N, C-alpha and C positions, 0 to 999 in steps of 0.2 A: 429292375433298374439297370440301365446300361453302364458300361465301364466309364463312360464320359461323365455321367451323372454322379457316380461314386467318387471319381477323382475330384469333381467340382465341389462335392459336399465335404470331402476330407481336406481340401486345400485350406491352409492357414491364411487368414486375412492379412493383408499387408500392414506394416507399421502405421502408415497414414490412415488406413481404415480403422485400425484399433484406436488411434488417437481421436479420430472423429466420433466414433461410437462412445468412447469414454467421456469425451467432452459433452456430447449431447445428453447422456443420461445423468451425468453429474450436475449439469445445468438444470435439468428437470427436477433433480432431487432438491436443489435449493428452493424451488417453488413449493414442492411437497412439504418440506420442513418449515416453510414460511419465513425462513431467515432473510430471504431476499426482500420480502414485503415489510418485515420488521425494520430492517436497515433503511429501506426506502422511506418508511414512515418517520424514522429518526431524522433523516436528511430533510424531509419536508417540514418537520417540526422546527428544526434549526433554521431553515430558510424562512419559515413563517415568522418565527420569533425575531429574527434580524430585520425582516421587512417591517413588522409592526413597530418595533422599537425605533428604528431609524425614521420611519414615516411619522411617528408621533412626536418624538423629541427633536428631530432635525438637528443633530449635533453639528455645530458650525465647523469644527475641525475635520470631521469625517466628510462633510459635504463641501469642503472648501475647493476641492478639485476632483476630477475623475480618478486621478492616480491615488489620492488619499482614500477615496471610497473603495476602490478595488483592493488596496492594500489592507484596509481594515476588515473588509468582508472576507477576502480570500486567503490572506496571509496565514492566519492561525487556523481557520476552519478547515482548509484543504488538507493540512498536515494531520489534523485530528481525525478527519473522516477517512483518510488513507489508512491510518492505523486501525480503525474500526473495520475496514474492508478486510485487512489481513486477519483480524481476530475472527470475524464472522465466517469468512469463506476459506481461510487457509489453516485455521487452528486445528481442526480435526480432519482435514482432507485425507491425510495418509494414516494417522493414528487410528482413525475410525475403521480402516480396513482390518486392523488387528483387534480392536475392542469389540466391534460389532460382528466379527467373524465373517464379514463379507469377502475378505480375501481368500478364505478357504474355498469358496465356490468360484469366484471369478478368476483367481490366479492358478487354480488347479487345471484350467484349460490352457491351451498353447497361446497365452496372452503375454506379451512382453511387459515387464514391470515398467520399463522406460516409457512405453506407450500409455500406461495407466497414469504414471506420474505427470507426463506432459499434458495428457488430456484433462486431468483434474486441474492442473495449473491454468490451462487455457480457459476452462469453464469459470474458474474463480476470477480470472482477469476480465472475461466478458461480462460477468455479473457486476463486478465492481465498476467497470467502464460505463455500463448503462446507468447506474445510479449517479456516477460522477458527471455524466452528461446532463442529467436532470438538475443537479446542483449548479452546473455551469450555466444552464439555461435560465434558472431563477436569478443567478447573479447578473447575467447580461440583461435580463428584463428590468431589474431594479436600476442598473446602470443607465440603460437607455431612458428610463423614466426621469431620472434626475439630470442627466447630462446629454441626452439626445444620442445620436448615432456615433458620436465621437468616442472611439475606443483606443486607449493607449496600447501601443505594441507590446509594452511590458506585461500586460495581462495575458496576451497570447503566449509569451514566453513562460509565464508562471503556470499556465494550464499545461503546457508541454512538459515542464519540469515536474509537475504533479503526477502526470501519467508515467513519467520515467521513474519517479520515486515509488509509485505503486508497484512497478515491476520488481523493484528491490525488496519492498515490504513483503510481497507475496513469496518471493524467493526465500526470504528469511523465515517466514511463518511455515512454509512447507518444509524447511530444514528442521525446525523444532517439532513439527508434526511427525517427521520421519524418525526423530530421535527418541520419542516416547511411544509406548504402545497404549497409553491411556489418553483419551481425548481431553479430559479435564486438566491433566498436567500440561499438555501442549498448549491449550487455550490460556491457562493461567500464566505460564511463562511468557507467552507472546504478549498478553495484556500488560503484565507488569513491566516488561522490557520497553515496549513502545509507548506506554502511557506515563511511566514514572522513571524507571531505572536508567534508560539511556540519557534522558534529560538531566537527571541528578548527577550521573557520572560525568557528563559533559560540563556541568557547572563546577563540580569539585576539581576536575582536572584543570580547567581553564583558570579558575579564580585562586585556587590554593596551591596547586602544583605548578602553575604558570607554564603549562604545556599546551600546545595547540591540540585539541581533541580530534585530529584528522582521522582517527581510527573508529569513530562512532558514526553510525548511519544518520542519526538525527542532526549531527553537525552538518553533514552534506545537504540535508533537506532545508537548511536555512536559506538557500538560494531562492526557494519558492517565495518567501516573504520579502527577502532583501531586494529582489529584482523589481519589486513594485514600489520601492522607495524613490523619492525624487532624485536622490543621489545615492548610488550604491555605497554602503558603508565601507570604511577602510578595512583592510585585511587584519591589521593589528592596531589597537588603540590602548593607551595606557592612561589611567586616571589615579589620582591620589585617594587613598583610603583613610583608615583611622591611623593617627600617629604618622609614623614614617613609612608605613606600608603602602605600596602601590598595587593596583589591580590591573591586570591586562585582559582585555576582551578580544576574542578572535571571531572573525567572520570569514567563512569559506568563500573564496572567489568562485565564479561560475565554472571555470574549467576544473577547479579542485572539487567542487561539489558534485559535478557530473562524474568525475573519476571515482569518488568515494561511492556514489550510488551504484555505478556500473560494477565496481569491484565487489561490493556486497552481493549483488545479484549473481554474478558469475561464480563466486566462491560458495555461497550458500546453496545455489541451485545444484551445483555439482556434488557437494557434500550430501545434500538431502537425497539426491538420486542414488548415490553410492550406498548410503545407509539403507534406503528402501530395497535396493537390489540384494543386499547381504543379510537383511534381517529375516529370520525364520519364523514361520507360523508354528508355535508350539502350544 
């Protein structure tokens, strides 16, 4: 073997190459573990259920206008599905390196942990985006069936906001995955937070503490459903409760919601990478 061949063989791949290779094999791993197809089946079942129920019962309120239709179909479902994307694709992305001992073999080579982290995140984002495209296509198909090619611009904004929210959800789930060395803990914490805890804390803080929950990610995600309403809800509204008590409800404005989502992604992505860089394989 010539000196040129030896030098070429011993050369460490660039960071971009390491990211690309990690993303490729992580994405293929989603297919081998069948989690991609399980989540795709869940999305198709939800889409089929909505299609059948709306087609059979023809609810007048939902079909009164194209905006009402897209608001009812996309507003709640998109946020729920985004949380499932984070649980399925991000919950064990980093913690699995420790639990399954794969990090002992992959990271013992001259591979940058940052490249592994970014590559896995991109694979999770790509897999989530493919399924989200399928759900968007089914939504548009039903919308075109009932209202023709008329598409409210608010739906385009809601779809963009959903993808932006997906970025923050994956950033947060990767942070929790880096925090624990056991996949079950990381998945459990992620599921509890995004499916129950965040919404419960938001409700308690807003209704009982009378404080705007601007520090909660799910509060920022409200813009996905609110932008589909005929009139965007007021930022702060006050209503009478029992007795002399009044309740104040808060709605994030679009700039505020985008700022909350962006802040969550930046902070959690950085913290998750720092934890992964410093955590030792013992």
